[in-house]
PAGUDREN-265760 format. One record per residue (C-alpha): residue number from 1; x, y, z; chain. Coordinates in Angstrom, 3 decimals. Example, Ala and Ser with C-alpha at 12.3 -4.5 7.8 and 13.67 -1.06 7.14 Angstrom:
! residues 2
<node><pos>1</pos><c1>12.300</c1><c2>-4.500</c2><c3>7.800</c3><unit>A</unit></node>
<node><pos>2</pos><c1>13.670</c1><c2>-1.060</c2><c3>7.140</c3><unit>A</unit></node>
This chain:
! residues 226
<node><pos>1</pos><c1>60.771</c1><c2>245.217</c2><c3>55.294</c3><unit>A</unit></node>
<node><pos>2</pos><c1>57.239</c1><c2>245.520</c2><c3>56.600</c3><unit>A</unit></node>
<node><pos>3</pos><c1>54.907</c1><c2>242.673</c2><c3>55.806</c3><unit>A</unit></node>
<node><pos>4</pos><c1>51.308</c1><c2>243.840</c2><c3>55.276</c3><unit>A</unit></node>
<node><pos>5</pos><c1>49.440</c1><c2>240.564</c2><c3>55.723</c3><unit>A</unit></node>
<node><pos>6</pos><c1>46.002</c1><c2>242.057</c2><c3>55.060</c3><unit>A</unit></node>
<node><pos>7</pos><c1>47.118</c1><c2>243.709</c2><c3>51.840</c3><unit>A</unit></node>
<node><pos>8</pos><c1>48.781</c1><c2>240.543</c2><c3>50.553</c3><unit>A</unit></node>
<node><pos>9</pos><c1>45.778</c1><c2>238.397</c2><c3>51.475</c3><unit>A</unit></node>
<node><pos>10</pos><c1>43.600</c1><c2>240.673</c2><c3>49.344</c3><unit>A</unit></node>
<node><pos>11</pos><c1>45.700</c1><c2>239.908</c2><c3>46.274</c3><unit>A</unit></node>
<node><pos>12</pos><c1>44.342</c1><c2>237.455</c2><c3>43.745</c3><unit>A</unit></node>
<node><pos>13</pos><c1>47.360</c1><c2>235.237</c2><c3>44.323</c3><unit>A</unit></node>
<node><pos>14</pos><c1>50.112</c1><c2>235.236</c2><c3>46.951</c3><unit>A</unit></node>
<node><pos>15</pos><c1>53.441</c1><c2>233.519</c2><c3>46.293</c3><unit>A</unit></node>
<node><pos>16</pos><c1>55.809</c1><c2>232.289</c2><c3>49.001</c3><unit>A</unit></node>
<node><pos>17</pos><c1>59.332</c1><c2>230.969</c2><c3>48.478</c3><unit>A</unit></node>
<node><pos>18</pos><c1>60.577</c1><c2>228.462</c2><c3>51.055</c3><unit>A</unit></node>
<node><pos>19</pos><c1>64.319</c1><c2>227.808</c2><c3>51.058</c3><unit>A</unit></node>
<node><pos>20</pos><c1>65.783</c1><c2>224.720</c2><c3>52.746</c3><unit>A</unit></node>
<node><pos>21</pos><c1>69.363</c1><c2>223.483</c2><c3>52.885</c3><unit>A</unit></node>
<node><pos>22</pos><c1>68.940</c1><c2>219.741</c2><c3>52.277</c3><unit>A</unit></node>
<node><pos>23</pos><c1>66.424</c1><c2>217.410</c2><c3>50.640</c3><unit>A</unit></node>
<node><pos>24</pos><c1>65.169</c1><c2>215.925</c2><c3>53.924</c3><unit>A</unit></node>
<node><pos>25</pos><c1>64.027</c1><c2>219.375</c2><c3>55.023</c3><unit>A</unit></node>
<node><pos>26</pos><c1>62.341</c1><c2>220.052</c2><c3>51.681</c3><unit>A</unit></node>
<node><pos>27</pos><c1>60.489</c1><c2>216.743</c2><c3>51.856</c3><unit>A</unit></node>
<node><pos>28</pos><c1>59.248</c1><c2>217.492</c2><c3>55.381</c3><unit>A</unit></node>
<node><pos>29</pos><c1>58.048</c1><c2>220.924</c2><c3>54.280</c3><unit>A</unit></node>
<node><pos>30</pos><c1>56.245</c1><c2>219.493</c2><c3>51.235</c3><unit>A</unit></node>
<node><pos>31</pos><c1>54.492</c1><c2>216.868</c2><c3>53.363</c3><unit>A</unit></node>
<node><pos>32</pos><c1>53.265</c1><c2>219.610</c2><c3>55.655</c3><unit>A</unit></node>
<node><pos>33</pos><c1>52.101</c1><c2>221.891</c2><c3>52.857</c3><unit>A</unit></node>
<node><pos>34</pos><c1>49.988</c1><c2>219.149</c2><c3>51.317</c3><unit>A</unit></node>
<node><pos>35</pos><c1>48.002</c1><c2>220.377</c2><c3>48.337</c3><unit>A</unit></node>
<node><pos>36</pos><c1>48.770</c1><c2>224.092</c2><c3>48.783</c3><unit>A</unit></node>
<node><pos>37</pos><c1>49.838</c1><c2>225.490</c2><c3>45.418</c3><unit>A</unit></node>
<node><pos>38</pos><c1>51.161</c1><c2>228.947</c2><c3>46.246</c3><unit>A</unit></node>
<node><pos>39</pos><c1>54.448</c1><c2>227.799</c2><c3>47.787</c3><unit>A</unit></node>
<node><pos>40</pos><c1>57.691</c1><c2>227.007</c2><c3>45.970</c3><unit>A</unit></node>
<node><pos>41</pos><c1>60.209</c1><c2>224.938</c2><c3>47.968</c3><unit>A</unit></node>
<node><pos>42</pos><c1>63.896</c1><c2>224.901</c2><c3>47.021</c3><unit>A</unit></node>
<node><pos>43</pos><c1>67.003</c1><c2>223.101</c2><c3>48.248</c3><unit>A</unit></node>
<node><pos>44</pos><c1>69.754</c1><c2>225.727</c2><c3>48.337</c3><unit>A</unit></node>
<node><pos>45</pos><c1>72.621</c1><c2>223.727</c2><c3>49.802</c3><unit>A</unit></node>
<node><pos>46</pos><c1>74.519</c1><c2>224.173</c2><c3>53.050</c3><unit>A</unit></node>
<node><pos>47</pos><c1>75.972</c1><c2>227.505</c2><c3>54.161</c3><unit>A</unit></node>
<node><pos>48</pos><c1>75.346</c1><c2>231.208</c2><c3>53.645</c3><unit>A</unit></node>
<node><pos>49</pos><c1>76.945</c1><c2>231.456</c2><c3>50.207</c3><unit>A</unit></node>
<node><pos>50</pos><c1>74.896</c1><c2>228.662</c2><c3>48.649</c3><unit>A</unit></node>
<node><pos>51</pos><c1>71.727</c1><c2>229.888</c2><c3>50.340</c3><unit>A</unit></node>
<node><pos>52</pos><c1>72.227</c1><c2>233.486</c2><c3>49.206</c3><unit>A</unit></node>
<node><pos>53</pos><c1>73.117</c1><c2>232.531</c2><c3>45.622</c3><unit>A</unit></node>
<node><pos>54</pos><c1>70.217</c1><c2>230.134</c2><c3>45.159</c3><unit>A</unit></node>
<node><pos>55</pos><c1>67.710</c1><c2>232.508</c2><c3>46.746</c3><unit>A</unit></node>
<node><pos>56</pos><c1>68.923</c1><c2>235.490</c2><c3>44.711</c3><unit>A</unit></node>
<node><pos>57</pos><c1>68.750</c1><c2>233.486</c2><c3>41.470</c3><unit>A</unit></node>
<node><pos>58</pos><c1>65.162</c1><c2>232.433</c2><c3>42.176</c3><unit>A</unit></node>
<node><pos>59</pos><c1>64.070</c1><c2>235.939</c2><c3>43.192</c3><unit>A</unit></node>
<node><pos>60</pos><c1>65.524</c1><c2>237.318</c2><c3>39.962</c3><unit>A</unit></node>
<node><pos>61</pos><c1>63.257</c1><c2>235.126</c2><c3>37.848</c3><unit>A</unit></node>
<node><pos>62</pos><c1>60.034</c1><c2>234.807</c2><c3>39.884</c3><unit>A</unit></node>
<node><pos>63</pos><c1>58.015</c1><c2>237.358</c2><c3>41.855</c3><unit>A</unit></node>
<node><pos>64</pos><c1>57.382</c1><c2>236.465</c2><c3>45.492</c3><unit>A</unit></node>
<node><pos>65</pos><c1>55.562</c1><c2>238.173</c2><c3>48.360</c3><unit>A</unit></node>
<node><pos>66</pos><c1>57.530</c1><c2>236.466</c2><c3>51.126</c3><unit>A</unit></node>
<node><pos>67</pos><c1>60.651</c1><c2>234.345</c2><c3>51.620</c3><unit>A</unit></node>
<node><pos>68</pos><c1>60.937</c1><c2>231.723</c2><c3>54.361</c3><unit>A</unit></node>
<node><pos>69</pos><c1>64.127</c1><c2>229.951</c2><c3>55.375</c3><unit>A</unit></node>
<node><pos>70</pos><c1>62.950</c1><c2>226.650</c2><c3>56.878</c3><unit>A</unit></node>
<node><pos>71</pos><c1>64.852</c1><c2>223.743</c2><c3>58.345</c3><unit>A</unit></node>
<node><pos>72</pos><c1>66.272</c1><c2>222.223</c2><c3>61.508</c3><unit>A</unit></node>
<node><pos>73</pos><c1>68.738</c1><c2>223.905</c2><c3>63.855</c3><unit>A</unit></node>
<node><pos>74</pos><c1>70.486</c1><c2>223.893</c2><c3>67.200</c3><unit>A</unit></node>
<node><pos>75</pos><c1>68.682</c1><c2>225.531</c2><c3>70.112</c3><unit>A</unit></node>
<node><pos>76</pos><c1>70.262</c1><c2>227.517</c2><c3>72.911</c3><unit>A</unit></node>
<node><pos>77</pos><c1>69.869</c1><c2>225.880</c2><c3>76.307</c3><unit>A</unit></node>
<node><pos>78</pos><c1>67.087</c1><c2>227.483</c2><c3>78.288</c3><unit>A</unit></node>
<node><pos>79</pos><c1>65.708</c1><c2>229.233</c2><c3>75.206</c3><unit>A</unit></node>
<node><pos>80</pos><c1>64.550</c1><c2>226.571</c2><c3>72.734</c3><unit>A</unit></node>
<node><pos>81</pos><c1>64.120</c1><c2>222.917</c2><c3>73.666</c3><unit>A</unit></node>
<node><pos>82</pos><c1>64.844</c1><c2>220.001</c2><c3>71.369</c3><unit>A</unit></node>
<node><pos>83</pos><c1>61.663</c1><c2>219.205</c2><c3>69.444</c3><unit>A</unit></node>
<node><pos>84</pos><c1>60.303</c1><c2>222.747</c2><c3>69.637</c3><unit>A</unit></node>
<node><pos>85</pos><c1>59.994</c1><c2>225.396</c2><c3>66.926</c3><unit>A</unit></node>
<node><pos>86</pos><c1>61.630</c1><c2>228.823</c2><c3>66.668</c3><unit>A</unit></node>
<node><pos>87</pos><c1>60.423</c1><c2>231.774</c2><c3>64.599</c3><unit>A</unit></node>
<node><pos>88</pos><c1>62.947</c1><c2>234.546</c2><c3>64.029</c3><unit>A</unit></node>
<node><pos>89</pos><c1>62.429</c1><c2>238.107</c2><c3>65.176</c3><unit>A</unit></node>
<node><pos>90</pos><c1>65.845</c1><c2>238.925</c2><c3>63.701</c3><unit>A</unit></node>
<node><pos>91</pos><c1>68.353</c1><c2>237.001</c2><c3>61.578</c3><unit>A</unit></node>
<node><pos>92</pos><c1>71.991</c1><c2>237.635</c2><c3>62.536</c3><unit>A</unit></node>
<node><pos>93</pos><c1>75.282</c1><c2>236.695</c2><c3>60.880</c3><unit>A</unit></node>
<node><pos>94</pos><c1>76.947</c1><c2>235.904</c2><c3>64.192</c3><unit>A</unit></node>
<node><pos>95</pos><c1>80.496</c1><c2>235.330</c2><c3>62.941</c3><unit>A</unit></node>
<node><pos>96</pos><c1>80.615</c1><c2>238.034</c2><c3>60.263</c3><unit>A</unit></node>
<node><pos>97</pos><c1>83.157</c1><c2>240.573</c2><c3>61.536</c3><unit>A</unit></node>
<node><pos>98</pos><c1>86.659</c1><c2>240.633</c2><c3>62.983</c3><unit>A</unit></node>
<node><pos>99</pos><c1>88.579</c1><c2>239.391</c2><c3>65.977</c3><unit>A</unit></node>
<node><pos>100</pos><c1>90.363</c1><c2>241.857</c2><c3>68.241</c3><unit>A</unit></node>
<node><pos>101</pos><c1>92.248</c1><c2>241.848</c2><c3>71.528</c3><unit>A</unit></node>
<node><pos>102</pos><c1>89.040</c1><c2>243.089</c2><c3>73.156</c3><unit>A</unit></node>
<node><pos>103</pos><c1>86.854</c1><c2>240.423</c2><c3>71.566</c3><unit>A</unit></node>
<node><pos>104</pos><c1>84.695</c1><c2>239.985</c2><c3>68.471</c3><unit>A</unit></node>
<node><pos>105</pos><c1>83.793</c1><c2>243.059</c2><c3>66.428</c3><unit>A</unit></node>
<node><pos>106</pos><c1>80.621</c1><c2>243.011</c2><c3>64.317</c3><unit>A</unit></node>
<node><pos>107</pos><c1>80.175</c1><c2>244.766</c2><c3>60.975</c3><unit>A</unit></node>
<node><pos>108</pos><c1>78.274</c1><c2>247.491</c2><c3>62.787</c3><unit>A</unit></node>
<node><pos>109</pos><c1>81.195</c1><c2>248.082</c2><c3>65.161</c3><unit>A</unit></node>
<node><pos>110</pos><c1>83.567</c1><c2>248.125</c2><c3>62.192</c3><unit>A</unit></node>
<node><pos>111</pos><c1>81.334</c1><c2>250.589</c2><c3>60.314</c3><unit>A</unit></node>
<node><pos>112</pos><c1>81.200</c1><c2>248.150</c2><c3>57.401</c3><unit>A</unit></node>
<node><pos>113</pos><c1>77.456</c1><c2>247.598</c2><c3>57.134</c3><unit>A</unit></node>
<node><pos>114</pos><c1>74.853</c1><c2>245.450</c2><c3>58.842</c3><unit>A</unit></node>
<node><pos>115</pos><c1>75.075</c1><c2>241.864</c2><c3>60.018</c3><unit>A</unit></node>
<node><pos>116</pos><c1>71.378</c1><c2>241.481</c2><c3>60.812</c3><unit>A</unit></node>
<node><pos>117</pos><c1>68.000</c1><c2>241.513</c2><c3>59.084</c3><unit>A</unit></node>
<node><pos>118</pos><c1>64.877</c1><c2>242.409</c2><c3>61.052</c3><unit>A</unit></node>
<node><pos>119</pos><c1>61.676</c1><c2>240.390</c2><c3>60.702</c3><unit>A</unit></node>
<node><pos>120</pos><c1>58.300</c1><c2>242.103</c2><c3>60.727</c3><unit>A</unit></node>
<node><pos>121</pos><c1>56.534</c1><c2>241.754</c2><c3>64.093</c3><unit>A</unit></node>
<node><pos>122</pos><c1>53.100</c1><c2>241.293</c2><c3>62.506</c3><unit>A</unit></node>
<node><pos>123</pos><c1>54.344</c1><c2>238.370</c2><c3>60.441</c3><unit>A</unit></node>
<node><pos>124</pos><c1>55.983</c1><c2>236.692</c2><c3>63.451</c3><unit>A</unit></node>
<node><pos>125</pos><c1>52.876</c1><c2>237.134</c2><c3>65.590</c3><unit>A</unit></node>
<node><pos>126</pos><c1>50.607</c1><c2>235.634</c2><c3>62.948</c3><unit>A</unit></node>
<node><pos>127</pos><c1>52.809</c1><c2>232.560</c2><c3>62.468</c3><unit>A</unit></node>
<node><pos>128</pos><c1>53.185</c1><c2>232.052</c2><c3>66.221</c3><unit>A</unit></node>
<node><pos>129</pos><c1>49.449</c1><c2>232.357</c2><c3>66.841</c3><unit>A</unit></node>
<node><pos>130</pos><c1>48.601</c1><c2>229.759</c2><c3>64.194</c3><unit>A</unit></node>
<node><pos>131</pos><c1>51.359</c1><c2>227.485</c2><c3>65.468</c3><unit>A</unit></node>
<node><pos>132</pos><c1>50.083</c1><c2>227.607</c2><c3>69.031</c3><unit>A</unit></node>
<node><pos>133</pos><c1>46.564</c1><c2>226.810</c2><c3>67.814</c3><unit>A</unit></node>
<node><pos>134</pos><c1>48.069</c1><c2>223.679</c2><c3>66.269</c3><unit>A</unit></node>
<node><pos>135</pos><c1>49.708</c1><c2>222.747</c2><c3>69.567</c3><unit>A</unit></node>
<node><pos>136</pos><c1>53.284</c1><c2>223.572</c2><c3>68.607</c3><unit>A</unit></node>
<node><pos>137</pos><c1>55.791</c1><c2>224.688</c2><c3>71.234</c3><unit>A</unit></node>
<node><pos>138</pos><c1>57.159</c1><c2>227.930</c2><c3>69.773</c3><unit>A</unit></node>
<node><pos>139</pos><c1>59.860</c1><c2>230.399</c2><c3>70.803</c3><unit>A</unit></node>
<node><pos>140</pos><c1>60.656</c1><c2>233.695</c2><c3>69.117</c3><unit>A</unit></node>
<node><pos>141</pos><c1>63.977</c1><c2>235.523</c2><c3>69.150</c3><unit>A</unit></node>
<node><pos>142</pos><c1>67.121</c1><c2>236.093</c2><c3>67.146</c3><unit>A</unit></node>
<node><pos>143</pos><c1>68.270</c1><c2>233.229</c2><c3>64.951</c3><unit>A</unit></node>
<node><pos>144</pos><c1>72.030</c1><c2>233.134</c2><c3>64.474</c3><unit>A</unit></node>
<node><pos>145</pos><c1>73.792</c1><c2>232.134</c2><c3>61.261</c3><unit>A</unit></node>
<node><pos>146</pos><c1>77.323</c1><c2>230.745</c2><c3>61.482</c3><unit>A</unit></node>
<node><pos>147</pos><c1>79.664</c1><c2>229.281</c2><c3>58.892</c3><unit>A</unit></node>
<node><pos>148</pos><c1>81.080</c1><c2>226.985</c2><c3>61.591</c3><unit>A</unit></node>
<node><pos>149</pos><c1>78.412</c1><c2>225.677</c2><c3>63.936</c3><unit>A</unit></node>
<node><pos>150</pos><c1>79.106</c1><c2>225.505</c2><c3>67.631</c3><unit>A</unit></node>
<node><pos>151</pos><c1>80.777</c1><c2>222.390</c2><c3>69.005</c3><unit>A</unit></node>
<node><pos>152</pos><c1>82.025</c1><c2>223.422</c2><c3>72.457</c3><unit>A</unit></node>
<node><pos>153</pos><c1>80.547</c1><c2>224.742</c2><c3>75.686</c3><unit>A</unit></node>
<node><pos>154</pos><c1>82.923</c1><c2>227.721</c2><c3>75.535</c3><unit>A</unit></node>
<node><pos>155</pos><c1>81.693</c1><c2>228.877</c2><c3>72.132</c3><unit>A</unit></node>
<node><pos>156</pos><c1>78.078</c1><c2>228.347</c2><c3>73.170</c3><unit>A</unit></node>
<node><pos>157</pos><c1>78.628</c1><c2>230.518</c2><c3>76.241</c3><unit>A</unit></node>
<node><pos>158</pos><c1>80.358</c1><c2>233.224</c2><c3>74.205</c3><unit>A</unit></node>
<node><pos>159</pos><c1>77.495</c1><c2>233.357</c2><c3>71.701</c3><unit>A</unit></node>
<node><pos>160</pos><c1>74.883</c1><c2>233.419</c2><c3>74.446</c3><unit>A</unit></node>
<node><pos>161</pos><c1>76.707</c1><c2>236.330</c2><c3>76.089</c3><unit>A</unit></node>
<node><pos>162</pos><c1>77.029</c1><c2>238.289</c2><c3>72.834</c3><unit>A</unit></node>
<node><pos>163</pos><c1>73.457</c1><c2>237.573</c2><c3>71.757</c3><unit>A</unit></node>
<node><pos>164</pos><c1>71.312</c1><c2>237.153</c2><c3>74.887</c3><unit>A</unit></node>
<node><pos>165</pos><c1>68.118</c1><c2>237.183</c2><c3>72.791</c3><unit>A</unit></node>
<node><pos>166</pos><c1>69.323</c1><c2>234.371</c2><c3>70.479</c3><unit>A</unit></node>
<node><pos>167</pos><c1>67.237</c1><c2>231.196</c2><c3>70.406</c3><unit>A</unit></node>
<node><pos>168</pos><c1>68.908</c1><c2>229.082</c2><c3>67.707</c3><unit>A</unit></node>
<node><pos>169</pos><c1>71.812</c1><c2>228.741</c2><c3>65.307</c3><unit>A</unit></node>
<node><pos>170</pos><c1>71.936</c1><c2>227.497</c2><c3>61.726</c3><unit>A</unit></node>
<node><pos>171</pos><c1>74.091</c1><c2>227.911</c2><c3>58.646</c3><unit>A</unit></node>
<node><pos>172</pos><c1>71.875</c1><c2>229.503</c2><c3>55.983</c3><unit>A</unit></node>
<node><pos>173</pos><c1>69.477</c1><c2>232.047</c2><c3>57.486</c3><unit>A</unit></node>
<node><pos>174</pos><c1>71.400</c1><c2>235.258</c2><c3>56.934</c3><unit>A</unit></node>
<node><pos>175</pos><c1>72.230</c1><c2>234.327</c2><c3>53.330</c3><unit>A</unit></node>
<node><pos>176</pos><c1>68.550</c1><c2>233.825</c2><c3>52.543</c3><unit>A</unit></node>
<node><pos>177</pos><c1>67.550</c1><c2>236.938</c2><c3>54.483</c3><unit>A</unit></node>
<node><pos>178</pos><c1>70.097</c1><c2>239.181</c2><c3>52.786</c3><unit>A</unit></node>
<node><pos>179</pos><c1>69.028</c1><c2>238.005</c2><c3>49.319</c3><unit>A</unit></node>
<node><pos>180</pos><c1>65.398</c1><c2>238.777</c2><c3>50.169</c3><unit>A</unit></node>
<node><pos>181</pos><c1>66.348</c1><c2>242.128</c2><c3>51.686</c3><unit>A</unit></node>
<node><pos>182</pos><c1>68.186</c1><c2>243.126</c2><c3>48.509</c3><unit>A</unit></node>
<node><pos>183</pos><c1>64.936</c1><c2>242.585</c2><c3>46.601</c3><unit>A</unit></node>
<node><pos>184</pos><c1>62.792</c1><c2>244.377</c2><c3>49.184</c3><unit>A</unit></node>
<node><pos>185</pos><c1>60.917</c1><c2>241.174</c2><c3>50.076</c3><unit>A</unit></node>
<node><pos>186</pos><c1>59.939</c1><c2>240.307</c2><c3>53.678</c3><unit>A</unit></node>
<node><pos>187</pos><c1>61.688</c1><c2>237.282</c2><c3>55.138</c3><unit>A</unit></node>
<node><pos>188</pos><c1>61.377</c1><c2>235.033</c2><c3>58.179</c3><unit>A</unit></node>
<node><pos>189</pos><c1>63.347</c1><c2>232.038</c2><c3>59.444</c3><unit>A</unit></node>
<node><pos>190</pos><c1>61.453</c1><c2>229.047</c2><c3>60.849</c3><unit>A</unit></node>
<node><pos>191</pos><c1>63.480</c1><c2>226.259</c2><c3>62.448</c3><unit>A</unit></node>
<node><pos>192</pos><c1>62.707</c1><c2>223.100</c2><c3>64.394</c3><unit>A</unit></node>
<node><pos>193</pos><c1>65.250</c1><c2>222.223</c2><c3>67.055</c3><unit>A</unit></node>
<node><pos>194</pos><c1>67.184</c1><c2>218.965</c2><c3>66.656</c3><unit>A</unit></node>
<node><pos>195</pos><c1>69.952</c1><c2>219.481</c2><c3>69.219</c3><unit>A</unit></node>
<node><pos>196</pos><c1>71.349</c1><c2>221.790</c2><c3>71.873</c3><unit>A</unit></node>
<node><pos>197</pos><c1>73.922</c1><c2>224.438</c2><c3>70.998</c3><unit>A</unit></node>
<node><pos>198</pos><c1>77.091</c1><c2>223.296</c2><c3>72.738</c3><unit>A</unit></node>
<node><pos>199</pos><c1>79.437</c1><c2>220.286</c2><c3>72.777</c3><unit>A</unit></node>
<node><pos>200</pos><c1>79.019</c1><c2>218.289</c2><c3>69.569</c3><unit>A</unit></node>
<node><pos>201</pos><c1>77.256</c1><c2>215.022</c2><c3>70.403</c3><unit>A</unit></node>
<node><pos>202</pos><c1>75.661</c1><c2>213.341</c2><c3>67.388</c3><unit>A</unit></node>
<node><pos>203</pos><c1>74.160</c1><c2>210.636</c2><c3>69.576</c3><unit>A</unit></node>
<node><pos>204</pos><c1>71.941</c1><c2>213.209</c2><c3>71.285</c3><unit>A</unit></node>
<node><pos>205</pos><c1>70.614</c1><c2>214.765</c2><c3>68.082</c3><unit>A</unit></node>
<node><pos>206</pos><c1>66.926</c1><c2>214.209</c2><c3>67.351</c3><unit>A</unit></node>
<node><pos>207</pos><c1>66.825</c1><c2>214.830</c2><c3>63.612</c3><unit>A</unit></node>
<node><pos>208</pos><c1>63.841</c1><c2>212.561</c2><c3>62.925</c3><unit>A</unit></node>
<node><pos>209</pos><c1>61.803</c1><c2>214.315</c2><c3>65.603</c3><unit>A</unit></node>
<node><pos>210</pos><c1>62.903</c1><c2>217.751</c2><c3>64.364</c3><unit>A</unit></node>
<node><pos>211</pos><c1>61.835</c1><c2>216.918</c2><c3>60.821</c3><unit>A</unit></node>
<node><pos>212</pos><c1>58.452</c1><c2>215.822</c2><c3>62.170</c3><unit>A</unit></node>
<node><pos>213</pos><c1>58.120</c1><c2>219.186</c2><c3>63.924</c3><unit>A</unit></node>
<node><pos>214</pos><c1>59.123</c1><c2>220.956</c2><c3>60.717</c3><unit>A</unit></node>
<node><pos>215</pos><c1>56.386</c1><c2>219.058</c2><c3>58.881</c3><unit>A</unit></node>
<node><pos>216</pos><c1>53.816</c1><c2>220.117</c2><c3>61.496</c3><unit>A</unit></node>
<node><pos>217</pos><c1>55.004</c1><c2>223.698</c2><c3>61.266</c3><unit>A</unit></node>
<node><pos>218</pos><c1>54.717</c1><c2>223.659</c2><c3>57.479</c3><unit>A</unit></node>
<node><pos>219</pos><c1>51.162</c1><c2>222.393</c2><c3>57.773</c3><unit>A</unit></node>
<node><pos>220</pos><c1>50.087</c1><c2>225.681</c2><c3>59.399</c3><unit>A</unit></node>
<node><pos>221</pos><c1>51.501</c1><c2>227.846</c2><c3>56.605</c3><unit>A</unit></node>
<node><pos>222</pos><c1>48.544</c1><c2>227.421</c2><c3>54.223</c3><unit>A</unit></node>
<node><pos>223</pos><c1>46.345</c1><c2>228.675</c2><c3>57.074</c3><unit>A</unit></node>
<node><pos>224</pos><c1>48.656</c1><c2>231.610</c2><c3>57.784</c3><unit>A</unit></node>
<node><pos>225</pos><c1>48.664</c1><c2>232.726</c2><c3>54.159</c3><unit>A</unit></node>
<node><pos>226</pos><c1>45.248</c1><c2>231.533</c2><c3>52.978</c3><unit>A</unit></node>
């Protein structure tokens, strides 16, 4: 879907739905948004199914101009550092497909549909520009959605090889994006990085810092969509 920022800004009222997975993310987003009144922030739950169902239910009852999936995520080494922000150029269901003797087969390779949702370049550019003005460290690229997040160096390497333009992985993005796509509504995923994609090491996670970055990122949204 193409996002016409100028057209939407000329409307009397713009409405943006922000979908998070847990309450801590919602609270960080709300702190950042401050007094802005044209955003609705929901907690959808963890995983693609919960995210898709909650988003679809909300979109069926309220009219929105844009959907944002916001939260924290893992960042690929060398692409997105812990404490930085990523803005999706594409949202990909990285483990939606089939295994084969030759390797993983995506829905596209199986001729069963699409496992990705494109994000409008104009929308990404506008968010990134406002974020950089605010001093945020921002990376753009594909954001991966997985039902089982990466916990080994081998899986991290396999994902990086399959998706060389990937910058982060989370568990809800594609569910939110597909629900928005079904309604013809533009969507973007915005994630702050709490840990590296790779061996699972809870001691190295920086969730508090990532939530602070998410709050700072949310604070630019009223400016983006004023």
